[in-house]
N, C-alpha and C positions, 0 to 999 in steps of 0.2 A: 582309378585302378580301384575294384573289390579287395580282391587279395584272390586270389582264381588264378593269379596264372598271368604271363605278360600279354599285354592287350584285353585279357575278359572285362568285357564292361562296356567298354571304349566310343561303343556308335548310337545312334538315335532310333527308335522307330523299329522297319523290317531289321534293319540290321543289326543292330544293341540282339533282336527276338536269336539273330545265329550266330552269334555272338556268344548270346550266353548257351545255346548248344555245341557250339563247338566245344567251347568252355569246360561244360560240364562232361562232351568225349573225352577232353584232355588231363580235367580234373577229375575226375567223377566223385562232383561235390551237388545238391541240390542247388541250384542258382534259386535266391529266396523269390519267396511270391510277388509280385504286385509292385514288382519297386516301381513301376511307374505310376501306381495309383499312390501306392501311399512315397510315395512324393512330393505329387500337386498337393498332397492335403496335409503337408510336411512347410511345405511356402507358403497353402491357403492359411493354415495358423500361424506359421512365420507372420502373414503379410497385417490377421486381425490380432496377431495380442503387438502387434509394432504398431497400428491403429489404434489400439485402448491403450497404449503409453503416453505413445504422441498427444490425444485428449487427456491422459491422466495430466502430462505435465503441464498442456493449454492451459486447462484446466488448474491446477498451483498454482501458475504462474499469474496468471489472469484476477484467482483471488487475496492473493499477495499485491500486484497492484491494487485492485478495489479495496485489499483495509490498508496498505500505503497511505494511501489517498484517504479513507475518511479520520485518517486520524493524524495524517492533516489537518484536515475539515476541525476537529478538532480542538486537535492547538492551537488551529488561531481562531475560533470563537472565543478560548479560554483567553489570548492574548486580548483582545476586544474588550469582555468583556473586563478585563485587569485594568485595559485603559484608562475605559467609557468609569469605571472605579474611582484610580485616581484623579480623573481630572472631576469629579464631581468632588471630590477628597478637598484639590489646590481652591473649587471652587466656594467649599461651603469657607474653603478656613478664607478669600480674600474676603468675604460676604460678612463673613466673622469681623476683621481687621478695619473692613471701610463700616461696617457696624461701630464699633469704639470708637473711633476716629471720629464719626456724625459727635456719637457723644458727647465723645468731648470736645469736639467742640464749641457745640448747645451750649454743654455745660458753662465754656469758659465765658461765651458769650455773652451768658446770665448771666455771670457773676459780671461782667464788669460792665452792666447794663445797672447792673445792682451795684454796685461799687460806685458810680458815675453818681446814679437821681439822687445815694447819698452823699455823695460827696459835693450836688449843685445842692441841696438840701440841704447840708451844712454851711455853706457858704451863704448861702442867704441866713442865716441866723446867724453866723458871727460878726 
């Protein structure tokens, strides 16, 4: 109801036109001009607005998902690099330990060989 009195504006099409004329005679007021076209335009505008809103929301959601996936990928790559660097450091430490141990063993072996030669040469003299 549009406020023109009881029963005004309730019909559609030809009935609406008759109802509007009767309403004008009863209420002595003018009905709104082209109310059907205006309501259709409003509905159409609302549909376009709703479609734009839906596209905006969908774009925001998909953009957020892409950004989240990008951040996860960057974090994964950074974690892999950290793990590779730690592994490189561990291997470098192990290599240094092996090298130090090897040098110690070689030095010990040379020292023992030298003292055996010295001892063997000294026992021949004595």
